[in-house]
C-alpha positions in Angstrom: 4.3 -58.8 -20.7 3.1 -60.5 -23.9 0.4 -58.7 -25.7 -0.1 -61.2 -28.4 -2.4 -64.1 -27.9 -5.9 -65.4 -28.1 -8.7 -63.5 -26.3 -11.9 -65.5 -25.7 -15.0 -63.5 -24.8 -18.3 -65.0 -23.6 -21.2 -62.6 -23.7 -23.1 -64.1 -20.8 -26.1 -61.8 -20.5 -27.4 -58.2 -20.4 -29.7 -56.5 -18.0 -31.8 -53.4 -17.6 -31.4 -52.5 -21.3 -33.3 -49.4 -22.2 -36.2 -49.9 -24.7 -35.5 -47.9 -27.9 -38.7 -48.9 -29.7 -41.8 -46.8 -29.8 -44.0 -49.9 -30.4 -43.1 -53.2 -28.8 -39.8 -53.9 -27.1 -36.2 -53.7 -28.3 -34.6 -56.7 -30.0 -31.1 -56.4 -28.6 -27.8 -57.9 -29.9 -24.3 -57.2 -28.7 -21.4 -56.2 -31.0 -17.8 -56.8 -29.9 -15.3 -54.6 -31.7 -11.6 -55.2 -31.5 -10.8 -52.9 -34.4 -12.4 -51.9 -37.7 -11.5 -55.2 -39.3 -12.4 -57.5 -36.4 -16.1 -57.2 -35.3 -18.3 -60.0 -34.0 -21.9 -60.0 -32.8 -24.3 -62.2 -30.8 -27.6 -63.4 -32.0 -30.7 -61.1 -31.7 -33.0 -61.6 -28.7 -36.5 -60.6 -29.7 -38.4 -58.4 -27.2 -36.0 -59.1 -24.2 -34.5 -56.3 -22.2 -32.7 -58.8 -19.9 -31.4 -61.3 -22.5 -29.2 -64.3 -21.8 -26.7 -65.0 -24.6 -24.0 -67.4 -23.4 -22.2 -66.9 -26.8 -18.5 -67.2 -27.1 -16.2 -65.4 -29.5 -12.4 -65.6 -30.2 -10.1 -62.7 -31.2 -6.4 -62.7 -32.0 -4.8 -60.0 -29.9 -1.7 -58.1 -31.1 -1.1 -55.2 -28.8 -4.8 -54.2 -28.5 -5.6 -52.3 -25.3 -9.4 -52.4 -25.2 -12.5 -54.0 -26.6 -15.5 -51.9 -27.7 -18.9 -53.1 -26.6 -22.0 -51.9 -28.4 -25.6 -52.9 -27.8 -27.9 -52.5 -30.8 -31.7 -52.8 -31.3 -32.4 -54.9 -34.5 -35.0 -53.2 -36.7 -36.6 -54.9 -39.7 -37.8 -51.8 -41.5 -35.4 -49.1 -40.6 -31.7 -49.2 -39.7 -30.7 -50.7 -36.4 -30.6 -48.3 -33.4 -27.8 -48.2 -30.9 -28.9 -48.7 -27.3 -25.6 -48.0 -25.6 -21.9 -48.6 -25.8 -18.7 -48.6 -23.8 -15.3 -50.2 -23.8 -13.5 -52.6 -21.5 -9.7 -52.5 -20.9 -7.9 -55.7 -21.8 -5.0 -55.0 -19.3 -6.5 -57.1 -16.5 -7.4 -60.1 -18.6 -3.9 -60.0 -20.4 -2.0 -59.8 -17.1 -4.2 -62.2 -15.0 -5.4 -64.6 -17.8 -9.1 -64.2 -16.9 -11.6 -61.5 -16.2 -15.3 -61.4 -15.3 -16.8 -58.0 -15.7 -20.1 -56.1 -16.0 -19.8 -53.3 -18.6 -22.1 -50.4 -18.1 -23.6 -49.2 -21.4 -23.9 -45.4 -21.9 -25.1 -43.0 -24.4 -25.2 -39.3 -25.1 -22.3 -36.9 -25.9 -21.0 -37.1 -22.3 -21.8 -40.8 -21.9 -23.7 -40.2 -18.7 -27.1 -41.8 -19.5 -27.2 -45.4 -18.3 -28.5 -47.8 -20.9 -28.0 -51.1 -19.1 -25.2 -53.5 -18.5 -23.5 -56.4 -20.3 -21.8 -59.4 -18.5 -18.6 -60.6 -20.1 -16.3 -63.5 -19.1 -12.9 -63.3 -20.8 -9.8 -65.4 -20.9 -6.4 -64.7 -22.5 -3.9 -67.2 -23.8 -0.6 -65.7 -24.7 1.4 -66.9 -27.7 4.6 -68.6 -26.4 
């Protein structure tokens, strides 16, 4: 099975995000992390805990096994706060060519507190 190719990821939406702000509502954005040198992020959605993004990103895959998903709360005065994170295995999209998945965001040392979900649509085009 070829593990080199182009991965296209559309961040469709997020739902039930946990509000991390004491005043007002969180301003969430989603980070997609293939590795330390290949990170992309959506735009920020102000005050929306069920945001729609419909933003598409492209990654060159070379043996990568998973994609890290992080949801952050954009802060203007202090540093951004992480709302939750998880990763998604790329084995299904690599073998089938497409995947439509809801990724549950978690936090805490054991990763047991639910922080919402992110909807991803992915396609993989192998290099011939």
